[in-house]
C-alpha positions in Angstrom: -19.6 -27.7 57.9 -17.0 -30.2 56.7 -15.3 -29.1 53.6 -14.6 -31.6 50.8 -11.6 -31.9 48.5 -11.6 -33.7 45.2 -8.6 -34.8 43.2 -8.8 -35.9 39.6 -7.3 -36.0 36.2 -8.4 -33.5 33.5 -10.3 -35.2 30.8 -8.0 -34.8 27.8 -7.1 -37.3 25.1 -3.4 -37.0 25.6 -1.1 -36.0 28.5 0.8 -33.7 26.1 -2.0 -31.1 25.8 -0.2 -28.6 28.1 3.0 -28.4 26.2 0.9 -28.0 23.0 -1.0 -25.2 24.7 2.2 -23.5 25.8 3.7 -23.5 22.3 1.0 -23.6 19.7 -2.5 -22.6 21.0 -1.9 -19.0 20.1 0.8 -17.3 18.1 1.6 -14.9 20.9 1.8 -15.6 24.7 0.4 -12.2 25.6 -3.0 -13.3 24.3 -3.6 -15.0 27.7 -4.8 -11.7 29.2 -7.2 -11.1 26.4 -8.7 -14.6 26.8 -9.1 -14.5 30.5 -10.6 -11.0 30.6 -12.9 -11.9 27.7 -14.1 -14.9 29.8 -14.7 -12.5 32.7 -16.7 -10.1 30.5 -18.6 -13.1 29.2 -19.6 -14.2 32.7 -20.6 -10.7 33.6 -22.8 -10.3 30.5 -24.4 -13.6 31.3 -25.3 -12.6 34.8 -26.8 -9.3 33.5 -29.0 -11.3 31.1 -30.2 -13.6 33.9 -31.0 -10.6 36.0 -33.0 -9.1 33.2 -35.0 -12.3 32.8 -35.4 -12.5 36.5 -33.6 -15.8 36.8 -31.2 -14.1 39.1 -32.8 -12.0 41.8 -29.8 -10.8 43.6 -28.2 -7.3 43.4 -25.9 -6.9 40.5 -23.9 -4.2 42.3 -20.5 -3.0 40.9 -19.7 -5.4 38.0 -16.2 -3.9 37.4 -13.6 -6.5 36.4 -10.4 -6.0 38.4 -6.9 -6.9 37.3 -4.0 -6.8 39.8 -0.3 -7.7 39.8 1.6 -8.8 42.9 5.3 -8.8 42.0 6.4 -10.4 45.3 4.0 -13.3 45.0 4.6 -13.5 41.3 0.8 -13.5 40.6 -1.6 -11.8 38.3 -5.3 -11.9 39.4 -8.3 -11.3 37.2 -11.5 -10.9 39.3 -15.1 -10.6 38.0 -18.5 -10.3 39.7 -20.2 -12.4 37.0 -21.9 -15.7 36.8 -19.4 -17.8 38.8 -19.2 -21.6 38.7 -20.3 -24.6 40.8 -18.0 -27.6 41.3 -20.0 -29.4 38.7 -19.6 -26.6 36.2 -15.8 -26.5 36.8 -15.7 -30.2 36.1 -17.7 -29.7 32.9 -16.2 -26.5 31.5 -12.6 -26.6 32.9 -11.8 -30.3 33.4 -13.4 -31.3 30.1 -11.5 -29.1 27.7 -13.7 -29.8 24.6 -16.7 -27.8 25.9 -17.5 -24.1 25.9 -20.2 -22.8 28.2 -20.7 -19.8 25.9 -22.0 -22.0 23.0 -24.6 -23.6 25.3 -25.6 -20.3 26.9 -26.0 -18.6 23.5 -28.3 -21.3 22.2 -30.5 -21.0 25.3 -30.6 -17.2 25.4 -30.0 -16.2 21.8 -32.8 -13.6 21.8 -31.9 -12.0 25.1 -28.2 -12.4 25.7 -26.0 -9.3 25.5 -22.8 -9.6 23.6 -21.4 -12.9 24.7 -17.8 -13.0 23.6 -17.8 -16.8 23.9 -16.6 -19.3 21.3 -13.4 -19.8 23.4 -13.2 -23.6 23.9 -9.5 -23.6 24.9 -9.4 -19.9 25.8 -9.0 -20.5 29.6 -6.0 -22.8 29.0 -4.0 -19.9 27.4 -3.2 -19.1 31.1 -0.8 -22.0 31.1 1.3 -20.4 28.4 2.7 -18.1 31.1 1.9 -19.8 34.4 3.5 -22.6 36.4 0.2 -22.9 38.4 -3.3 -21.6 37.9 -6.0 -21.1 40.6 -9.7 -20.5 40.2 -11.7 -19.2 43.2 -15.4 -19.0 42.2 -18.9 -18.8 43.6 -21.9 -19.5 41.4 -24.9 -17.1 41.3 -27.2 -20.0 42.1 -28.9 -19.8 45.4 -27.1 -21.7 48.2 -24.1 -22.4 45.9 -20.9 -23.5 47.6 -17.8 -21.5 46.6 -14.9 -23.7 45.3 -11.3 -23.5 44.6 -9.6 -25.3 41.6 -5.9 -25.6 41.1 -3.7 -27.1 38.5 0.1 -26.9 37.9 0.1 -27.6 34.2 -0.1 -31.4 34.5 -3.3 -33.3 33.9 -3.8 -33.6 37.7 -5.9 -31.0 39.5 -7.5 -30.4 42.9 -10.9 -28.9 43.7 -12.0 -28.0 47.2 -14.7 -26.0 48.9 -13.8 -22.6 50.2 -15.4 -19.5 51.8 -16.2 -16.7 49.3 -18.6 -13.9 50.0 -19.2 -12.4 46.6 -20.6 -14.1 43.5 -18.0 -14.3 40.7 -14.6 -15.7 39.8 -11.0 -14.9 40.6 -8.4 -16.3 38.3 -4.9 -16.3 39.9 -1.9 -16.9 37.7 1.4 -17.9 39.3 3.7 -16.6 36.6 6.6 -18.9 35.5 10.3 -17.7 35.2 10.2 -17.5 31.4 7.3 -15.0 31.5 8.3 -12.8 34.5 8.1 -9.6 32.3 4.3 -10.0 32.6 4.7 -9.0 36.3 5.6 -5.5 35.3 2.6 -3.2 35.8 3.6 -1.2 32.7 3.5 -4.4 30.6 0.0 -5.4 31.9 -1.3 -1.8 31.3 0.1 -1.9 27.8 -1.7 -5.2 27.1 -5.0 -4.0 28.7 -5.0 -0.9 26.5 -4.2 -3.0 23.4 -6.7 -5.8 23.9 -9.4 -4.5 26.3 -9.8 -0.8 25.7 -13.3 -1.2 24.2 -14.7 -4.1 26.1 -18.4 -3.7 27.2 -17.7 -4.1 31.0 -15.6 -1.7 33.0 -12.1 -3.0 33.7 -10.0 -1.5 36.5 -6.3 -1.8 36.8 -5.3 -0.2 40.1 -6.1 3.3 41.1 -5.7 6.6 39.3 -2.7 8.7 40.4 -2.1 12.4 40.9 0.9 14.6 41.8 0.9 15.7 45.4 3.8 17.3 47.3 6.1 16.6 44.4 5.3 12.9 44.1 2.8 10.6 42.4 0.2 9.2 44.8 -2.7 6.9 44.4 -6.3 8.3 44.7 -9.4 6.3 45.7 -10.7 6.4 42.1 -10.5 3.2 40.0 -8.2 3.4 37.0 -10.7 2.3 34.4 -8.8 1.4 31.2 -11.6 0.9 28.8 -14.4 2.8 27.0 -17.5 0.5 27.4 -19.5 2.3 24.7 -17.2 3.1 21.8 -18.6 5.1 18.9 -19.0 2.1 16.6 -21.4 0.4 18.9 -23.9 3.3 18.6 -26.3 4.1 15.9 -25.0 6.5 13.2 -28.1 8.7 13.8 -27.0 9.2 17.4 -23.6 10.5 16.4 -22.5 13.9 15.2 -19.4 14.8 13.2 -17.6 15.8 16.4 -18.3 12.5 17.9 -16.6 10.7 15.0 -13.6 13.1 15.3 -13.4 12.6 19.0 -13.3 8.8 18.6 -10.6 9.1 15.9 -8.5 11.1 18.4 -9.2 8.3 21.0 -8.0 5.7 18.5 -4.9 7.6 17.4 -3.9 10.1 20.2 -0.6 10.8 18.5 -2.1 11.9 15.2 -2.4 15.6 14.6 -4.3 15.7 11.4 -8.1 15.1 11.3 -9.4 12.5 8.8 -11.2 13.6 5.6 -14.4 11.7 6.4 -15.6 8.4 7.6 -17.8 5.4 6.8 -20.0 4.0 9.6 -20.7 0.3 8.9 -23.7 -1.2 10.5 -24.7 -4.6 8.9 -26.8 -7.3 10.3 -27.4 -9.4 7.2 -26.0 -11.7 5.7 -23.5 -11.4 8.6 -23.0 -9.1 11.6 -20.5 -6.2 11.1 -20.1 -2.9 12.7 -17.3 -0.4 12.6 -16.0 3.0 11.6 -13.5 3.5 8.8 -11.7 6.8 8.5 -10.1 8.2 5.3 -6.8 9.8 6.4 -4.9 12.4 4.4 -2.6 10.3 2.1 -0.2 12.6 0.3 2.1 11.5 -2.6 4.5 9.8 -0.2 3.5 6.2 -0.6 3.8 5.1 3.1 1.3 2.4 3.7 0.7 2.0 7.4 -0.9 -1.4 7.5 -1.6 -1.5 11.3 -4.1 1.3 11.4 -7.3 -0.8 11.2 -8.1 -2.6 14.4 -10.1 -5.8 14.1 -12.5 -6.7 17.0 -14.9 -9.5 17.7 -17.7 -8.3 20.1 -15.4 -5.5 21.2 -12.5 -7.9 21.9 -9.4 -6.9 20.1 -8.3 -9.6 17.6 -5.5 -8.0 15.6 -4.3 -4.8 13.9 -2.4 -6.8 11.3 -5.3 -6.9 8.7 -3.4 -7.6 5.5 -5.0 -10.5 3.7 -8.1 -10.1 5.9 -9.3 -6.9 4.3 -8.3 -6.0 0.7 -4.8 -4.5 0.6 -5.8 -1.1 -0.5 -8.1 -0.8 2.5 -5.1 -1.0 4.7 -4.5 2.7 3.8 -7.6 3.5 5.9 -7.8 3.9 9.7 -10.5 2.8 12.1 -12.2 -0.2 13.6 -14.0 -3.3 12.3 -16.1 -5.5 14.7 -17.8 -8.7 13.9 -18.8 -11.7 16.0 -18.4 -13.7 12.8 -14.7 -13.1 12.9 -13.0 -15.9 14.9 -10.9 -14.9 17.8 -8.0 -17.0 16.5 -5.0 -14.6 16.0 -3.5 -16.7 13.2 -3.7 -14.5 10.1 -3.5 -17.6 7.8 -6.6 -19.0 9.6 -8.4 -15.7 9.3 -7.6 -15.3 5.7 -9.1 -18.7 4.8 -12.3 -18.1 6.9 -15.4 -17.9 4.7 -17.0 -15.2 6.9 -13.9 -13.0 6.7 -13.9 -13.3 2.9 -17.6 -12.2 2.8 -16.9 -9.3 5.1 -13.9 -8.2 3.1 -15.9 -8.1 -0.1 -18.8 -6.2 1.6 -16.4 -3.6 3.0 -15.0 -3.0 -0.4 -18.5 -2.4 -1.8 -19.4 -0.1 1.1 -16.3 2.0 0.7 -16.9 2.4 -3.0 -20.6 3.3 -2.5 -19.7 5.8 0.2 -17.1 7.6 -2.1 -19.6 7.7 -4.9 -22.2 9.1 -2.6 -19.8 11.9 -1.4 -18.8 12.6 -5.0 -22.4 13.0 -6.2 -23.5 15.0 -3.1 -20.8 17.6 -3.1 -18.4 17.3 -6.1 -16.7 20.6 -5.3 -15.7 19.3 -1.9 -14.7 16.0 -3.4 -12.4 17.7 -5.8 -10.7 19.7 -3.0 -10.0 16.4 -1.2 -8.9 14.5 -4.3 -5.2 15.1 -3.6 -5.6 13.1 -0.4 -7.9 10.5 -1.9 -6.0 9.9 -5.2 -3.5 7.4 -3.9 -6.2 5.4 -2.1 -8.6 5.3 -5.0 -5.9 4.4 -7.6 -4.4 1.7 -5.3 -7.9 0.2 -4.9 -8.6 0.3 -8.7 -5.3 -1.4 -9.3 -5.7 -4.2 -6.8 -9.5 -4.9 -6.6 -11.4 -5.5 -9.9 -14.8 -4.9 -8.1 -13.6 -1.6 -6.7 -12.3 -0.6 -10.1 -15.7 -1.2 -11.7 -17.3 1.2 -9.2 -14.5 3.7 -8.9 -14.0 4.4 -12.6 -17.3 6.5 -12.3 -16.0 8.8 -9.6 -12.2 8.6 -9.9 -10.9 12.1 -11.0 -8.3 13.0 -13.6 -6.7 16.4 -13.0 -5.2 18.4 -15.9 -2.4 21.0 -15.9 -5.1 23.7 -15.7 -6.2 22.2 -12.4 -9.6 21.1 -13.8 -11.0 17.8 -12.8 -12.8 15.2 -14.9 -14.2 11.7 -14.6 -13.0 9.3 -17.3 -16.1 9.7 -19.3 -15.9 13.5 -19.2 -12.3 13.5 -20.1 -12.8 11.1 -23.0 -15.4 13.4 -24.5 -13.1 16.3 -24.1 -10.1 14.9 -26.0 -11.4 12.2 -28.3 -12.0 14.6 -31.2 -8.6 16.1 -31.2 -6.3 13.5 -29.6 -7.3 10.4 -31.7 -4.4 9.3 -33.8 -4.4 7.8 -37.3 -4.8 4.3 -35.8 -8.0 5.3 -34.1 -6.4 5.3 -30.6 -7.3 8.0 -28.1 -3.9 9.3 -26.9 -3.9 10.6 -23.3 -1.0 13.0 -22.7 0.2 13.4 -19.2 3.0 14.9 -17.2 4.7 13.6 -14.1 6.3 17.0 -13.3 4.7 20.2 -14.5 7.9 22.3 -14.0 10.4 19.8 -15.4 8.3 19.0 -18.5 7.0 22.5 -19.0 8.5 22.9 -22.6 6.8 19.7 -23.7 3.5 20.7 -22.1 3.6 24.0 -23.9 4.3 22.2 -27.2 1.2 20.0 -26.6 -1.0 22.9 -25.7 0.1 24.8 -28.8 -1.4 21.9 -30.8 -4.7 22.3 -28.8 -4.0 19.1 -26.8 -4.9 18.6 -23.2 -2.4 17.3 -20.6 -3.1 15.4 -17.4 -1.1 15.5 -14.2 -0.1 11.9 -13.2 2.6 12.5 -10.6 2.0 9.9 -7.9 4.4 7.0 -7.2 1.9 4.4 -8.3 0.8 6.3 -11.5 3.1 4.2 -13.8 1.3 1.1 -12.6 -2.1 2.8 -12.7 -1.6 4.0 -16.3 -0.6 0.5 -17.3 -3.7 -0.9 -15.7 -6.0 1.7 -17.4 -4.6 0.8 -20.8 -5.6 -2.8 -20.2 -9.1 -1.7 -19.1 -9.9 1.1 -21.5 -10.5 0.2 -25.2 -8.3 2.0 -27.8 -6.8 4.3 -25.2 -3.0 4.8 -24.9 -1.2 7.0 -22.4 2.0 8.9 -23.4 4.1 11.2 -21.2 4.6 14.5 -23.0 8.3 14.1 -23.1 8.2 10.6 -24.5 8.6 11.9 -28.1 8.1 15.0 -30.2 4.5 16.0 -30.2 3.8 15.1 -33.8 5.0 11.5 -33.1 3.0 11.2 -29.8 -0.3 11.8 -31.7 0.5 10.8 -35.2 -1.9 12.2 -37.8 -2.0 11.3 -41.5 -0.2 14.5 -42.6 3.6 14.3 -42.7 6.2 17.1 -42.9 9.0 17.1 -45.4 12.6 17.4 -44.1 14.9 20.2 -45.3 17.9 18.0 -44.8 18.8 15.1 -47.1 19.2 11.6 -45.8 23.0 12.0 -46.3 23.1 15.2 -44.3 21.2 13.6 -41.5 23.6 10.7 -41.4 26.6 13.1 -41.3 25.0 15.2 -38.5 24.3 12.1 -36.5 28.1 11.7 -36.1 28.5 15.4 -35.3 25.9 15.4 -32.5 27.0 12.0 -31.2 30.5 13.4 -30.5 29.1 15.7 -27.8 26.6 13.4 -26.0 26.8 13.1 -22.2 28.6 10.0 -20.9 25.8 9.2 -18.4 23.0 7.2 -19.9 22.4 5.9 -23.4 21.5 8.3 -26.2 20.1 7.6 -29.7 20.4 10.5 -32.2 17.4 10.8 -34.5 16.0 13.4 -36.8 12.4 14.6 -37.1 11.0 17.2 -39.5 9.3 19.5 -37.0 8.1 23.0 -37.3 10.6 25.8 -37.9 9.6 27.4 -34.6 10.0 24.2 -32.6 13.1 23.6 -30.5 16.2 22.7 -32.6 17.1 19.8 -30.3 15.0 17.9 -27.8 15.6 15.0 -25.4 12.8 12.4 -25.1 12.5 9.1 -23.3 10.8 6.1 -24.7 7.4 5.7 -23.0 7.5 1.9 -22.7 11.1 1.7 -21.3 10.7 4.6 -18.9 7.4 3.3 -17.6 8.8 -0.1 -17.0 11.7 1.4 -15.1 9.3 3.5 -13.0 7.2 0.5 -12.2 10.2 -1.6 -11.3 11.2 1.1 -8.7 7.9 0.7 -6.9 8.1 -3.1 -7.1 6.1 -4.2 -10.1 6.0 -7.9 -10.5 8.6 -9.1 -13.1 9.9 -5.6 -13.7 13.3 -6.0 -12.0 15.0 -6.5 -15.3 14.0 -3.1 -16.6 15.1 -1.4 -13.3 18.7 -2.7 -13.9 18.9 -1.2 -17.4 20.7 2.2 -17.9 18.5 5.2 -18.6 17.9 5.4 -22.4 17.1 8.7 -24.2 16.4 10.0 -27.7 18.3 13.1 -28.8 15.8 14.4 -31.4 17.2 16.9 -33.9 14.7 19.2 -35.7 15.8 18.8 -39.3 13.7 21.9 -40.3 15.3 24.3 -37.8 17.5 27.1 -39.2 20.3 26.5 -36.8 20.5 22.8 -37.8 20.5 23.8 -41.5 23.4 26.2 -40.7 25.4 23.5 -39.0 24.8 21.2 -42.0 26.1 23.9 -44.3 29.1 24.6 -42.0 30.0 20.9 -42.1 30.1 21.1 -45.9 32.2 24.3 -45.8 34.7 23.4 -43.1 35.3 19.8 -44.2 34.7 20.4 -47.9 37.9 19.2 -49.4 38.8 16.3 -47.1 35.2 15.1 -46.7 34.4 15.3 -50.4 37.5 13.3 -51.2 36.7 10.5 -48.7 33.1 10.4 -49.8 34.2 10.2 -53.5 36.5 7.2 -52.6 33.7 5.5 -50.7 31.3 6.0 -53.6 33.8 4.5 -56.1 34.5 1.5 -53.9 30.7 1.0 -53.3 30.3 0.9 -57.1 33.1 -1.6 -57.5 31.6 -3.7 -54.7 28.2 -3.7 -56.3 29.7 -4.9 -59.6 31.5 -7.7 -57.8 28.3 -8.7 -56.0 26.6 -9.1 -59.4 29.3 -11.5 -60.6 28.3 -13.7 -57.6 24.7 -13.9 -58.5 23.4 -17.4 -59.2 26.7 -19.1 -58.1 27.3 -21.4 -55.2 30.0 -20.5 -52.6 32.3 -23.1 -54.0 31.9 -21.8 -57.6 33.2 -18.3 -56.7 36.9 -17.9 -57.6 39.2 -17.3 -54.7 40.4 -14.1 -56.5 36.9 -12.6 -56.4 36.6 -13.5 -52.7 39.9 -11.9 -51.9 38.9 -8.8 -53.9 35.6 -8.6 -51.9 37.4 -8.9 -48.6 39.9 -6.1 -49.6 37.0 -3.8 -50.7 35.2 -4.3 -47.4 38.3 -3.6 -45.4 39.0 -0.4 -47.4 35.3 0.7 -47.0 35.5 0.1 -43.3 38.6 2.2 -43.0 37.2 5.1 -45.1 33.9 5.1 -43.2 35.9 5.2 -40.0 37.9 8.1 -41.4 34.7 9.9 -42.4 33.2 9.3 -38.9 36.4 10.6 -37.3 36.3 13.8 -39.4 32.7 14.5 -38.5 33.2 13.7 -34.8 36.3 15.9 -34.6 34.3 18.7 -36.2 31.5 18.2 -33.7 33.8 18.2 -30.7 35.1 21.7 -31.7 31.7 23.1 -32.6 30.4 25.1 -29.6 27.0 25.6 -31.1 26.4 21.8 -31.3 27.3 21.4 -27.6 25.2 24.4 -26.7 22.1 23.0 -28.5 22.5 19.6 -26.7 23.0 21.4 -23.3 19.9 23.5 -23.9 17.9 20.3 -24.5 19.4 18.8 -21.3 18.6 22.0 -19.4 14.9 21.8 -20.6 14.7 18.4 -19.1 16.4 19.4 -15.8 19.3 17.1 -16.7 22.1 19.6 -16.8 23.9 19.9 -13.5 27.2 20.3 -11.7 30.3 21.1 -13.8 28.3 20.6 -17.1 26.0 23.4 -16.1 28.9 25.7 -15.1 30.5 25.1 -18.5 27.2 25.8 -20.3 26.9 29.2 -18.5 30.4 30.2 -19.4 29.9 29.0 -23.1 26.7 31.0 -23.2 28.6 34.2 -22.3 31.2 33.5 -24.9 28.6 33.0 -27.7 26.7 36.1 -26.7 29.9 38.2 -26.7 30.6 37.0 -30.3 
């Protein structure tokens, strides 16, 4: 029989199509292997469909797709036993780039076809991203079909000729170019096969399995099948047991030691097709988001594991697989993010995750509470970032108090609203970020009958802020943000045992012994006689803004750059503070009284001078009066400075003042290093006295 050869030009609109393919068709050259094997799977699935409908009466036989590398010849070959092509089909589907046989086939066999990966269009031409020449050797399933060979070197010219080929199917032979010779390494191809093809529905063999024999690794006769053709997500949930889900998790993440908390099996066929299994890993307080743990598939073909922007960000904390034929095989994230089907799927997954968590919460609350430490970050992150998730999650999100009891928001609100509502009708939620470091403040709150929540995760500052915007008349305050009576202000007010003048003088005394690190504001509060004499608090707003800036809150950078600011709160009703005030009067009596008397006289004189100015314009005031006023102000400034110096010098020599400040620092875990050593030695001295 005389063989024929045909030469021609590929039907494209521009001769620059191949450079475009090489550079821009896909964002990563390695995709060529996924595309070509996907086409091979497609052809195999088509043949199985035709055999089932008796349009193909031949023996299917072994349908394994085989991949081989020949480093010497610099070739990669992908062979299938699928549908094959005639010369006419090559002309239609290869030479005329715009068509895709999968689209046509799907339309014809939409009720019978198995998963046709399809939708490729330009998929085959990804081969030219890595090849200087591509060959196709193919034989159609059609009775009496002539096998043909097609060849193209990356220019629009091609050749097609008749050849001898015994088996139905197609061999794609890639002659790898110099720039992509790393794809001729077996280890590289095996890596790509495991990445892109590990769950394809047709067996894929890459060489033979090996075993150790006589001290060396030798090949066996058994095919090295690199894929699981029936992964768990393709099965019905009713056909799977807990162990099956755990086994599949281990298959997905062989290096992970911990088992997941539980899973969600997605199986949706309307309004779009979506299957998959999502696992809840154990997420502790270390906020390490691993955003490459969800794998995205389209008909079991790997698309990407970079799913940010494709699924809501909080879902990137989950592990598992999502598979939908409605997800395009384009690997460009920007394309996927703008795809309408992807957006619908993203919204649906959010709903399913929330519903599943609510179901588990209602079914076994005790178990849900045990797992809350691992779920907390995920749920809070979801509530922060997705309004629809927040609306559902607020019903099952748990709040843990210092007694290790758990409440939903509605339960907790009922618990505290009677006692923790302030004079402005706001419910004040007290919380601690560190039970040990803030123990003293927690005990002070409990002594008042208040309840305290534990809010100790890294995102809690953001989460608390978010809750305050969502919950009406609710404010959160950390227990060390102020003295307890100021955190939840009631109508009653305690009287101070110190006069305003004594408080002013003691401000200078205590200021003299403040730490050099950070900014401190000395303030007085009339607390109970049994409350601590001195406390250190940190303004709720400023501290929260700084905490949020550390985690990367939008627009919070300004606060992160500010120095730490604290309040040194002195209990004006404590006996020790009263004694210090009395000691100031006794030790500085003569000199301080004299300075205060002079200040008082000058203040009187200044007031009289101010009265003379009343009703006069600036130009009407005599220069003599102006000079007199300047002189008085200068003398007052000098006397006030002298008074300040007297009080500061007294404070610097007073060991009790320093001891009280250090005790407050110690209660806040802020006394360390040399300062702590000095505190211990001073404590011994004071005890010995």
